[in-house]
N, C-alpha and C positions, 0 to 999 in steps of 0.2 A: 264348780267348786262350792261347797256349802259355806255360808258365811255366818258370823256371829249374829247378824241381824235376822237371818232366817230362823236360827235357833230361838232367838228372843220372841219372834212372832209365833213360833210353834208353842212355846211355853206360856206366852202372854205376860212377859216381864220386860224390863228395859235391857237393851244391848250392853250397857255398862255392867249390869249385874252378871250377865252371862260371861262377859270378859273377865270379871273378877274371879268367878268360879273356875273357869277354864285355865286361868292363870295361876291357880293354886293359892289364892289369897282369901278364900271364903271364910276361914275361921277367924282371921284377924279383922276382917270386916263384918264379922258377926252375922253372916248369912245363914239362915236356918238349914238344918240337914235335909229337910223335906224339899226345899228349893234347890239345894245342890243336887239331890237325886233326880229331880225333874229335869234339870238342865243336862246332866250327864246322860240320862236316858234318851232325851231328845237328840243330843249330839250323836250318840251311837246309832239311833234309828235313821237319822238323816245322812249318816256317813261322813261326819265332819272330820277333817284332817287339819291340824294346825299348820300354819305357814312356817316350815322348818327354817327357811333361809332368813326370815325376819325375827325369829323368836330366840331370845336368850332365856336361860333357865334361872329359876329361883336361887340356885346354888352359886351363881356368879359366872357361869360360863359365858364367854362373849358370843356375839351373834355369828362369828365365823367358826366357832368351835362346835362340833357335833358331839353330843353325849349319847353313847350307845350303852344300853343296859344289857347285861348278860345274866340271864336267870339260869341258875345251876342247882340241881337237887342236892340236898345234904344227906348223902348216903354213901354207899361203897364207891360211887363214881366221883367223889370229891377229889381223889388223887389223880383222876384222869384229866382234870381241868388244866393241868400244866401243859399238856400237849395241845389242847384246844386253844389256850392263850397264845402259844407259840405260833399257831396258824393265823390267829387274828393279828398278831404283831407283824407277821410278814406282809399281810395285806395292808395294814395301816402304813407301813413304810413305803408302800407304793403310791399312797394318796398325797395330794398337795394340800388338802384342807385338814386342819388339826382335828383329831378325833380323840375323845376321852372315853375310856371304858369304865363302867361302873358295875361291879359284881354284886349280884343280889342272890345270896343263898336262900333256898326255900325248901320247905318240907314237902315230901311226897303228898299228893292229893290236896295241897294247900296253895296252889298257884293262884287261885281265885282271890286269895287274901293279900296278894302283893299289890299294894296301892300304886307303886311305880309303874305297874303294867296297865292299870285301869284308869290312870289320870294322864294329864298332858303336861304336868309341871315338873316332873323329876328327870325325864329323859326325852330325847328326840325320837328314839326308835329302840327296838328290842330284838335280841336274839334269845329264843326260848329253847332251852336244852333239857333233855331227860324227862319230859312230861310223862306222868303216869296215866293209867286208864282214866281216873277221875279228872286229872288235869286236861286230858284230851277232850273229854266231854264238855268241860268248861270252855275251852277254846272254840269248840264247834258251835256252842250256843252263844258265843260272845263276839261282838264286832268291836275290835279294839280301835281306839282313836289315834294310835301311833302306828307307824309301819312296823311289821314284825316278820321275822323269818324263823322257821323251825329247823332245828338240828335233828336229823335222823328220825323224824316223825312225819307222817302224812295225815293232813287234816283238811277237809273241805274249806275252801276260802283262803288258804294260806300257801305261800311259797315255802318250799322246803328243800333241804339238801340231804340225800339219803344214799344208802347202799342197799344192795339186794340181799336181804337177810336169809332168804331160802338158799341162795347161791353160796353164802358163807358156809352154811352147814354142808351143802353138797360138795364143796371143794375139799373139806376135811374128810368126808366119807370116801371120795375118790382116791385121795392120797393114801388112806389106810388100805383100800382095796389094791391099789397098785403096789403096795409094800407087802402084800400077801397076808394081811390080817384076816381073821375069820370071825372074830366075835368082839363086839364093841360095847362099851358102856359110855353113857353121857354123865358128866359130873358138872353140875351147874347150880345156880341159886334159884329160889322161887322167882318166877317171872314178875317183873314190875311194869313191863310194857309188851305189846304184842310181838315186837321183833324178836324178843328172846325165845318165845314159843316157836316162831317161824323158823329160826335157826335150827332148832332141834328137829322140827318137822322135815326141813330140807335135808338134814343129815340122815334121818331114818329112811326117808323115801329113796334117796340116792344109794345109800348103803344096801338097803334091802333089795333094790333092783339089781345089784351086782353080787348078791349072795353073802353079804355081810350080816351075820346074825346079831340081833340086838339083845343085849343083856339087861336092858332097862336104864332108867334114869335115876341117879342118886342126887338128892338136893342137899346143899350145904350153904353156909355163909359165904358171901362173895369176897373172900380174902384168903391169904395164905393159910391161916389157921383153919379155915373152913375146909379147904382142899386136903390139908394134912390130916385132920381128924376124920374126914369121910373115908379116905383111903385106908387109914389104920383100922377103922371099923370093918371095912370090907375085907381086909386081909385076915382079920381075926375070925371071920365067918367062912373063909374058904382057904384052900391050899393054893400055892402059887400056880399049880397046874389048872385049877378051876377059874382063876382070875382071868378076865377078858384080856386079849392081847392088843387092844386098842382102847384108848381113853380120850374122848372128846370133851374138852373143858370149856366152860362158858366164859372164862376170862383168863388172862395171863396169871393173875394172882392165885386163882384156884389151882392152876397147873403147877406153879412153883411149890405150893404146899403139898400137892400130890407127889411130886418128884422127891421132895424131902422125905415123905413117909416111905416111899419105895426104897430110898437109900438106907434109911434106918432099919428096914425090915430084914436086911441081910440077904435078900434075894440076889443072886448073881446078875450083874448088869445085862448080860446077854438074854436073861429071862424076863426082863422088864417089859411091860406093854409099851407100845408106841404111843406117844402123846402129841396131840395137836390142840391148840387153844385159839380162842378168839383173841387176836392181838390188840387188846385195848389198853395195855399198860405201857411201861417204859421199855423201849427197844433195847436199851443198854442192859436191863435186867434179863431180858429174853436171850440176848446174845451171850452174856457171860455167866449164865446159870450152868450147872453141870448135871445132865447134859444141856447144851443150848436148846432153846425151846422153838419148835416149829409152830408157826402161827398162820392163820388166815388174817391178814392185816386189816385192821380198821384204820382207814386213811384219815385220821382225825384232824391232822394239821391242814390237809387239803380241803376237807369238808368245812373247817372253820373259816378258812380264807374265802371259800365260795359263798358261805353264808353271809359274810360281811360284804362281799362284792355285790351280791343280789340286794342286800338291804340298802346299800348306798344308792343303787339304781332307783329304788323306790323312793328314797328320801329326796332324790333329785327330780322326781316326777316322771321317770322313765319306766313306769309300771305297765307291763303288758298283761296284767292279770295273774292269778295264782299259777305257779309252775312247780313241777316236781323234777328236781335235778338228781340224776343218779350218777354216782361216781364209781369207777371201776375198782375191782378187788384183785388182790393177788395172794397166792399161797407162797409162803417163804419157808422152804425146807431147811431144817437144821439137824442137829444130832438126834433129837427126840423122835423124828420121823423123816424118812427120805422123800425124794421128789415125786411129783406127778409124772406119769408116763406121757400123758397128753398135756403139755403145758398150756395149750389153748383152751382147755376146758373151762 
């Protein structure tokens, strides 16, 4: 284990100065920014990890309390955080040591600016969620000084909890094929991470392999209004007969907006396309919409619990190196599209 003394020798300053900087008290002790940067750089290069068991935080948390930072992007996924927090809560309830969650909203591409992630004084460990392409590049190039686990992202050097994005798309395609659909449209938002593109690719490959014609991808805002407006535009440009008989939506919110637009159009219910969405929203909304929404479920609660479990293992020194954990998926048929013929697909 790397010590403060080793960092001090690397930089050529006293161990007490290193301790002050790593303890988050550099500004009040008037230590120069240049010295702070040298110490932090040396600590990262040497692979320094603070002693979690012995360290209390600047904010007053006791030595027995672990403070875990949850970094969550401030965009259309903000409303999804409720489900993630429910999963964390279930895992916290299983623990004997007190755990405090601290939520850190951040802007896409600006994870690098989150001081709580790059210092050792604000939290003991971190769960990093919804990282963008630029955020992933930052993580790949950075060795954090606190344990961290990634939610639904794969990055060299980090443990992560994921689902098979290609299989998410493939499940939807097979359900459409099994329901006799012939022509499909993808309705989604512009991708902000690779998994969104992979889902569409998996849908197209599986559907095309089984004769499902692809009518293209329509991009919209990732909310109900986006799905509503996109379908209204599509309906204005075509007759109901020309409209695809299957619509794969990138989120539950987009699907609910799309269904509303179909209802307003006056098209008889029996002529509506079948709809499947990535089930990343509220299950209650999906169940009680009209028609109820078929989804490929994003197991967000289970993923959150697994993220925290793995993080606690690392905080306790039971780190076996970076791991990629894949959680199973399931297709949930409801009124908007029927079941898969092969339930084991």
